[in-house]
C-alpha positions as CSV (number, residue, x, y, z in Angstrom):
1,M,0.0,-0.1,-0.1
2,R,1.1,3.4,-0.7
3,I,1.6,5.8,2.2
4,E,-1.6,7.8,2.0
5,T,-3.4,4.4,2.2
6,L,-1.5,3.1,5.2
7,A,-2.1,6.5,6.9
8,I,-5.7,5.1,7.2
9,H,-5.4,1.6,7.4
10,A,-2.4,0.6,9.0
11,G,-2.4,-0.8,12.4
12,R,-6.4,-0.6,12.4
13,R,-8.9,-3.4,12.3
14,I,-12.8,-3.7,12.4
15,D,-13.7,-4.1,15.9
16,P,-14.5,-8.1,16.2
17,V,-17.2,-7.4,18.7
18,T,-19.2,-4.5,17.3
19,G,-18.0,-4.4,13.7
20,A,-17.0,-0.6,14.5
21,V,-14.9,0.6,11.8
22,S,-13.3,3.3,14.3
23,E,-11.2,1.4,16.8
24,P,-12.5,1.6,20.5
25,I,-10.8,3.5,23.3
26,H,-9.3,1.1,25.8
27,L,-8.7,2.8,29.0
28,A,-8.4,-0.5,31.0
29,T,-5.1,-0.5,33.2
30,T,-5.5,-4.0,33.7
31,F,-6.8,-7.3,32.0
32,E,-8.2,-10.6,33.0
33,R,-6.0,-13.7,33.4
34,D,-7.0,-16.7,31.9
35,E,-8.0,-19.7,34.3
36,D,-4.3,-21.2,33.8
37,G,-3.0,-17.8,34.9
38,G,-1.7,-16.7,31.2
39,F,-2.7,-13.9,29.2
40,S,-4.1,-15.6,26.0
41,R,-5.8,-12.2,24.7
42,G,-2.2,-10.6,24.6
43,F,-2.9,-8.1,27.4
44,E,-1.6,-8.1,31.0
45,Y,-1.2,-4.7,32.4
46,I,-1.0,-1.0,30.8
47,R,2.8,-0.6,31.2
48,D,3.4,-3.8,28.9
49,D,0.6,-3.3,26.6
50,N,-2.5,-1.9,25.3
51,P,-4.8,-2.0,22.2
52,N,-4.6,1.6,21.2
53,R,-0.7,1.8,21.7
54,N,-0.2,-1.3,19.7
55,S,-2.3,0.2,17.0
56,L,-0.5,3.7,16.9
57,E,2.8,1.8,17.0
58,E,2.1,-0.5,14.2
59,C,0.7,2.2,12.0
60,M,4.1,4.6,12.6
61,A,6.1,1.7,12.1
62,Q,5.0,1.3,8.7
63,L,4.6,4.8,7.9
64,E,8.2,5.2,8.6
65,G,9.2,1.9,6.8
66,G,10.7,0.5,10.2
67,Y,10.7,-2.6,11.9
68,D,8.7,-1.6,15.1
69,A,8.0,1.5,16.6
70,V,7.6,2.5,20.6
71,A,5.4,5.2,21.9
72,F,6.2,7.6,24.7
73,P,4.0,10.3,26.4
74,S,5.7,13.2,24.8
75,G,8.4,14.0,22.0
76,M,11.0,14.5,24.6
77,A,10.5,11.2,26.4
78,A,11.1,9.8,22.9
79,I,14.0,11.8,22.2
80,V,15.7,10.8,25.8
81,A,14.7,7.2,25.3
82,A,16.3,7.2,21.6
83,I,19.5,8.4,23.2
84,E,19.8,6.2,25.9
85,A,19.0,3.5,23.7
86,L,21.7,4.0,21.1
87,A,24.1,4.7,23.7
88,I,23.8,1.2,25.2
89,E,25.4,-0.4,21.8
90,H,27.1,2.9,20.6
91,P,28.7,4.4,23.9
92,G,30.8,7.6,23.4
93,M,30.3,11.2,22.6
94,V,27.0,12.6,21.3
95,L,27.5,14.7,17.8
96,L,24.4,16.9,17.7
97,P,23.7,19.7,15.3
98,D,24.3,23.3,16.2
99,D,20.6,24.5,15.1
100,M,18.3,21.9,16.9
101,Y,15.1,22.1,19.1
102,F,15.9,23.9,22.2
103,G,14.2,21.2,24.6
104,I,17.4,19.2,23.9
105,R,19.5,22.2,25.0
106,S,17.9,22.3,28.2
107,L,17.9,18.6,28.6
108,L,21.6,19.1,28.5
109,N,21.9,22.1,30.7
110,E,19.3,21.2,33.4
111,T,19.1,17.5,34.0
112,Q,21.7,15.0,35.3
113,F,21.2,12.7,32.5
114,G,21.8,15.7,30.1
115,R,25.0,16.8,32.1
116,K,26.6,13.3,31.9
117,L,26.4,13.1,28.3
118,D,29.7,13.8,26.7
119,V,28.5,16.1,23.6
120,A,29.7,18.3,21.0
121,S,27.9,20.4,18.3
122,V,28.6,21.0,14.6
123,D,27.0,22.7,11.4
124,M,25.5,19.6,9.8
125,T,24.8,21.6,6.8
126,D,28.6,21.7,6.4
127,L,29.5,17.8,5.7
128,S,33.4,18.8,5.6
129,A,32.6,20.3,9.3
130,V,30.9,16.9,10.2
131,E,33.5,14.5,8.7
132,R,36.3,16.8,10.5
133,A,34.1,16.4,13.7
134,C,33.8,12.7,13.3
135,K,37.7,12.3,13.1
136,E,37.9,14.3,16.0
137,H,35.4,13.0,18.5
138,M,34.7,9.5,17.2
139,P,31.0,9.8,18.3
140,G,29.0,6.8,19.2
141,I,25.9,8.7,18.1
142,I,25.1,11.3,15.5
143,W,21.8,13.3,16.2
144,A,20.3,14.8,13.2
145,E,17.3,17.2,12.7
146,T,16.0,17.9,9.5
147,P,14.3,20.6,8.7
148,S,15.5,22.4,11.6
149,N,14.2,24.3,14.5
150,P,14.0,27.4,14.4
151,L,16.3,28.1,11.3
152,V,14.9,25.4,9.0
153,S,18.3,24.1,7.8
154,I,18.4,20.9,5.8
155,V,20.8,18.0,6.3
156,D,21.7,15.8,3.8
157,L,20.6,12.5,5.7
158,S,22.5,10.1,3.3
159,E,25.8,11.7,3.4
160,I,25.4,12.0,7.3
161,S,24.7,8.4,7.8
162,R,27.8,7.5,5.6
163,L,29.8,9.6,7.8
164,A,28.2,7.9,10.9
165,K,28.8,4.5,9.5
166,S,32.4,5.9,8.6
167,V,33.1,5.9,12.4
168,G,30.9,3.1,13.7
169,A,28.3,5.8,15.1
170,A,24.7,5.3,15.2
171,L,22.5,7.8,13.4
172,G,19.3,9.1,15.2
173,V,17.0,11.7,13.4
174,D,14.2,14.1,14.7
175,N,11.5,13.8,11.8
176,T,8.8,15.7,13.4
177,W,8.8,18.7,11.1
178,A,8.7,16.7,8.0
179,T,6.7,13.9,8.9
180,P,6.8,10.2,7.4
181,L,4.7,11.6,4.7
182,L,7.4,14.1,3.6
183,Q,10.9,12.2,4.3
184,R,11.7,8.8,5.8
185,P,15.0,8.9,7.4
186,L,15.1,5.3,8.0
187,D,15.7,4.8,4.3
188,L,18.4,7.1,4.2
189,G,20.3,5.1,6.9
190,A,19.0,6.4,10.3
191,D,18.8,3.9,13.1
192,I,16.3,5.7,14.8
193,V,13.7,8.2,13.8
194,I,11.7,10.1,16.8
195,H,8.4,12.4,16.3
196,S,6.7,14.6,18.7
197,L,3.2,13.2,18.1
198,T,1.7,16.4,19.4
199,K,2.7,18.2,16.4
200,Y,1.8,17.2,12.8
201,V,0.8,13.9,13.7
202,G,-1.9,14.7,16.2
203,G,-2.7,17.7,13.9
204,H,-5.0,19.5,16.2
205,S,-3.0,21.0,19.3
206,D,-5.0,18.6,21.8
207,M,-2.9,15.8,22.6
208,M,0.5,14.9,23.6
209,G,2.8,12.2,22.5
210,G,6.0,10.7,21.2
211,I,7.6,7.8,19.3
212,A,10.7,6.4,18.1
213,A,10.7,4.2,15.0
214,V,13.5,1.4,14.4
215,R,15.0,0.2,11.3
216,E,15.8,-3.3,12.6
217,Q,15.3,-5.5,15.5
218,G,17.6,-5.8,18.0
219,Q,19.0,-4.2,21.3
220,H,17.7,-0.8,20.3
221,L,14.2,-1.8,20.3
222,D,14.4,-4.0,23.3
223,E,15.8,-1.1,25.1
224,L,13.2,1.1,24.1
225,R,10.3,-1.4,25.1
226,A,12.1,-1.7,28.7
227,I,12.3,2.0,29.4
228,V,8.5,2.1,28.8
229,K,7.7,-0.8,31.0
230,H,10.2,-0.2,33.9
231,R,10.0,3.2,33.8
232,G,6.6,3.7,33.3
233,A,7.1,6.0,30.4
234,V,3.7,5.1,29.1
235,M,1.6,6.8,26.6
236,A,-2.1,7.4,27.5
237,P,-4.6,5.4,25.6
238,F,-6.6,8.3,24.9
239,D,-3.7,10.2,23.5
240,C,-2.9,6.9,21.3
241,W,-6.6,7.1,19.8
242,L,-6.3,10.7,19.0
243,A,-2.9,10.1,17.3
244,L,-4.2,7.6,15.3
245,R,-7.3,9.3,14.6
246,G,-4.8,12.4,13.3
247,I,-3.0,9.9,11.2
248,S,-5.8,9.3,9.1
249,T,-6.0,13.0,7.8
250,L,-2.4,13.5,8.0
251,P,-1.8,12.9,4.1
252,A,-4.7,15.7,3.2
253,R,-3.6,18.1,6.1
254,M,0.4,18.2,4.9
255,Q,-0.9,19.0,1.1
256,V,-2.5,22.2,2.3
257,H,0.1,22.9,4.9
258,C,2.7,22.9,2.2
259,E,0.6,24.7,-0.6
260,N,-0.2,27.4,2.1
261,A,3.6,27.6,3.3
262,S,4.9,27.7,-0.2
263,K,2.6,30.5,-1.1
264,I,3.7,32.6,2.0
265,A,7.3,32.0,1.8
266,A,7.2,33.4,-1.8
267,Y,5.3,36.4,-0.6
268,L,7.5,37.0,2.5
269,E,10.7,36.8,0.4
270,A,9.2,39.4,-1.9
271,H,8.4,41.9,0.9
272,S,10.4,44.9,1.6
273,A,10.0,44.7,5.5
274,V,11.7,41.0,5.2
275,T,15.1,40.6,5.2
276,R,15.3,36.6,4.9
277,V,13.1,33.9,4.7
278,H,13.9,30.5,5.9
279,F,11.9,27.9,3.7
280,P,13.4,24.7,2.0
281,G,10.7,25.3,-1.1
282,L,12.3,28.6,-2.3
283,Q,15.2,28.0,-4.7
284,S,17.3,30.9,-2.8
285,H,17.5,28.4,0.4
286,P,20.9,26.9,0.7
287,G,19.3,23.5,1.1
288,H,17.0,23.6,-1.6
289,E,18.4,21.0,-3.9
290,I,19.0,18.6,-0.7
291,A,15.4,18.9,0.3
292,N,14.3,18.3,-3.1
293,K,16.1,14.9,-3.4
294,Q,15.1,13.4,0.0
295,M,11.6,15.0,0.7
296,R,8.3,14.8,-1.1
297,N,7.5,18.4,-0.1
298,F,8.9,21.0,1.8
299,G,6.6,21.2,4.7
300,G,4.5,23.8,6.6
301,M,7.0,25.5,9.1
302,L,9.3,28.8,7.8
303,S,10.8,31.4,9.7
304,F,11.5,34.7,8.7
305,E,13.6,37.7,9.6
306,V,12.2,41.4,9.6
307,D,14.0,44.6,9.0
308,G,14.7,45.5,12.5
309,D,15.4,44.1,15.7
310,R,13.5,42.6,18.7
311,A,11.2,45.6,18.6
312,E,10.0,45.3,15.3
313,A,9.6,41.7,15.1
314,M,7.4,42.0,18.5
315,A,5.3,44.7,16.6
316,V,4.8,42.7,13.8
317,V,3.6,39.6,15.9
318,N,1.5,42.0,17.9
319,A,-0.4,43.1,15.0
320,L,-1.4,40.0,13.6
321,R,-5.0,38.9,14.0
322,I,-5.3,35.4,12.5
323,F,-1.8,33.9,13.5
324,T,-1.9,33.0,17.1
325,R,1.0,33.8,19.5
326,A,1.6,30.7,20.7
327,T,4.2,27.9,21.1
328,S,4.4,24.4,19.3
329,L,3.5,23.7,15.7
330,G,1.7,21.2,13.2
331,G,-1.9,21.9,14.2
332,N,-4.8,23.3,12.3
333,H,-4.4,27.1,13.8
334,S,-1.4,29.2,12.2
335,L,0.7,29.7,15.0
336,I,3.7,32.5,15.3
337,E,6.3,33.4,17.8
338,H,9.6,35.1,18.6
339,R,12.1,32.2,19.0
340,A,14.7,34.2,20.7
341,S,12.6,35.2,23.5
342,V,11.5,31.6,23.9
343,E,14.7,30.0,24.0
344,G,17.0,32.5,26.0
345,P,21.1,32.9,25.8
346,S,21.6,29.7,23.9
347,T,19.6,30.2,20.9
348,M,20.2,30.2,17.6
349,A,17.4,32.7,16.3
350,P,18.5,36.1,15.6
351,E,16.5,38.7,17.7
352,S,14.7,40.0,14.1
353,L,13.4,36.1,13.6
354,L,9.8,35.2,14.0
355,R,8.8,31.0,13.5
356,A,5.7,30.6,11.9
357,S,3.7,27.3,11.7
358,V,1.5,27.7,8.8
359,G,-2.0,26.1,9.4
360,L,-5.1,25.1,7.4
361,E,-6.6,28.5,7.2
362,N,-7.7,30.1,3.5
363,V,-3.9,31.0,2.4
364,E,-5.6,34.5,1.3
365,D,-6.5,35.3,4.7
366,L,-3.3,34.6,5.7
367,L,-1.6,36.7,3.3
368,E,-3.9,39.5,3.8
369,D,-3.1,39.2,7.8
370,L,0.4,39.0,7.3
371,D,0.6,41.9,5.1
372,Q,-1.4,44.4,7.3
373,A,1.0,43.1,10.0
374,L,4.3,44.1,8.1
375,R,2.8,47.3,7.6
376,V,3.4,48.1,11.1
377,I,7.1,48.4,10.3
378,S,6.9,49.1,6.5
379,P,4.4,51.0,4.8
380,K,5.7,49.1,1.4
381,P,4.3,45.6,0.4
């Protein structure tokens, strides 16, 4: 089945009791034993297994083209578990991108787990720099994020995979911004792919979850399962159900997200009040050719820099009427925020930069909203 069909059918079955087409929500935390003490129906306790979680994991594994997938209660929980699982078989330094989700920086700086990691960062868009870093540090794990947050940089996953293999490192990839509808890192050599299901997969800003998909059976998968069971890092059944429901419409939603973002990026690039647009669908973007090679489309995320500094960026944000000032991304609403003020001193974001998650509204309404807001700092279109 093609990926759009998998999004609707993978992991789902007609309910054998009622014939329900939509899978029931199984909120039970414990399940009846057989008379001999066994569990012939496959379920014992919620930390071990749950029907809704099984369906979600099976679906995401198929979408990513992986052997299996393991669900977690948040995207950050999936990231921590993935790094731990990779480190068991590939100990050593973790090589990170210099532009990445700031939650990972917070993890490194504010938790004992993070502070114990030996880490280095590099501009992963510069393959020669990555090669030098690999030779210098001999990392056990390389962690990539493409498109990146918040500068929307593009990393050549096939080449990063080649470099990882050259030093015996494992490759983990955060695929949240692309989703498996646009990009499949396991096909390009990654060992583990994670998603914050809270974003595009859920799609409605009303649930939280994360997932790690693995390319093959083995120790990585075993460790991920053990983390869920023994640490209780369990995604709630209702959130699993909501995520699976979101996947059903993901292909259609991503098409609109991508179309809207492409039109908005072109508009912003031509605007006199905008000095730079970060969107891989633009031919001016330095990662455009790579994105065109490894992605099916260019996504719904973009960032842009206004002519000015923090004051001008904030003025634009506060003048918007349809875009909502809010963190997160991938929902049906268009969201925007000033990333430097969110991320703090360690941010890679310039003070003039605004990050936008382009939603599913009529694109003409979004363009008109941006037009009137940008007039606050420039009367010229």
